[in-house]
N, C-alpha and C positions, 0 to 999 in steps of 0.2 A: 077603577072604582074602589079597589081595596086600599090604595094609598090615601085616598081622600077620607075613607072611614078611619084609618089608622091615625091620620093627622088630626081629625076632629076629636078622636078619643084621647090622643096625647094632649091636645090643647085643653080639654076638660080636666084631665089629671093635673096638668101644671097649674091651672087656675085654682083647683081645689087645694093643692099644696101651698100656693101663695096665700090663700085666705086662712090657712090653719095657723092659729096663734101659738100652738105648742112648739112649732119648728123655729121660732125666732130666738136667737141667742139672747141671753140676759145681758144687761148693760155691764154688770160686774165682770162677766167673762170677757166681754170685748175690751174692757179697761185693763184687765190683766194680760191679755194677749198683746195689746198695744204697748204696754210697759215692758214686757219681755222683748219685744221687737226693738224698742228704743234702746234698751240696754245692750242688745247684741250689736246694733248699729254703732253705738258709741264705742264699744270694745274694738270693733273692726276699724273704726276711724282712728283710734289711738295706736294701733299696731302699724309699724312701718311696712310698706309694700315689699321692700327688699327682704325683710326677715321672713315673710310668709312664703317666699319662693325658695324652693330647695332645688338646687342644681345637682343632678346626679350624673356623673360621667359613666357611660357604658363602654366597655371594652369591645374588642372585635368578637370575642367568644360569646359575650352576653347578646350582642346584636345578632349573631348567627343563631343562637339558641332561640331568641325571640322570633326570628324570621322562620325558623323551622316549625315552631309551634310549641316549644317547651320541652321539658325532660321526657314527657310521655311519648311525644312524637319522635324524639331522637332515639329513645329506647326501642320504639317499633322499627325504625329504619336499621338500627344495629342488629336487631333480632332477624329481620328479613335477610340482611347480609350474611349473618352466621348461618342461617338455614340454607341459603343459596350455596355457600361454600361446602356445607355438610352434604347436601344432595349431590353436588358435583363430585366430591371426593369419594363418597360412599358408592356411587353408581359405577365407578370404574370406567371402562370403555364401552359399556353397554349402551349408554345414551349418546355417546359421542361418535357420530358416524361422519362428521365433517373433519376438515384438516386441522382446525385449531385444537380441538380436544385431543385428537390423536397425536398431534405434534407435541403437546404438552406431556403426554405419556410416553413419548419416545418412539411410538409406532409410526410407520409411514403410510400415509394416505394423501394423495395429492388430487385435489379437485380444482379444476380451472373453470373460470367463468365461461370460457368457450365450449366447455363440455355440456353446459346446461342449455345453451341456445347458440346455434350457429351464426346468428346475426352479430354476436359479439366477437367472433373470431377475426383475427387479423389475416388478411389475405395479401401477403407480400408477393409481389410479382404478378398478381392477378390483374388483368386489364379489364376494364369495363366497356 
């Protein structure tokens, strides 16, 4: 019911706007707009199509930069990398309890996958 009321109200408003003489553009305005449009069309028709097309070659670096999202995104990725290196270096061995971090610092800690779950262990010589 509300949709029907809204449609009737809009129809009445559109009918009132169509009948309002103040909204009609003057013939002088229409003539000036059409003259400008014809001038622009004549100018575009006189310009060769090949001259209006600019071919710009982009290198590999520009293509990569555009794919990443520009200099701002590349700066964010670089900053995240620097922060990760800083956190890793400044923490020492406190955060590195697995083999990779301790091996990089020269300490020995060897963890094998079979230590985590016996289902990964190789059972050589065991018969089923």
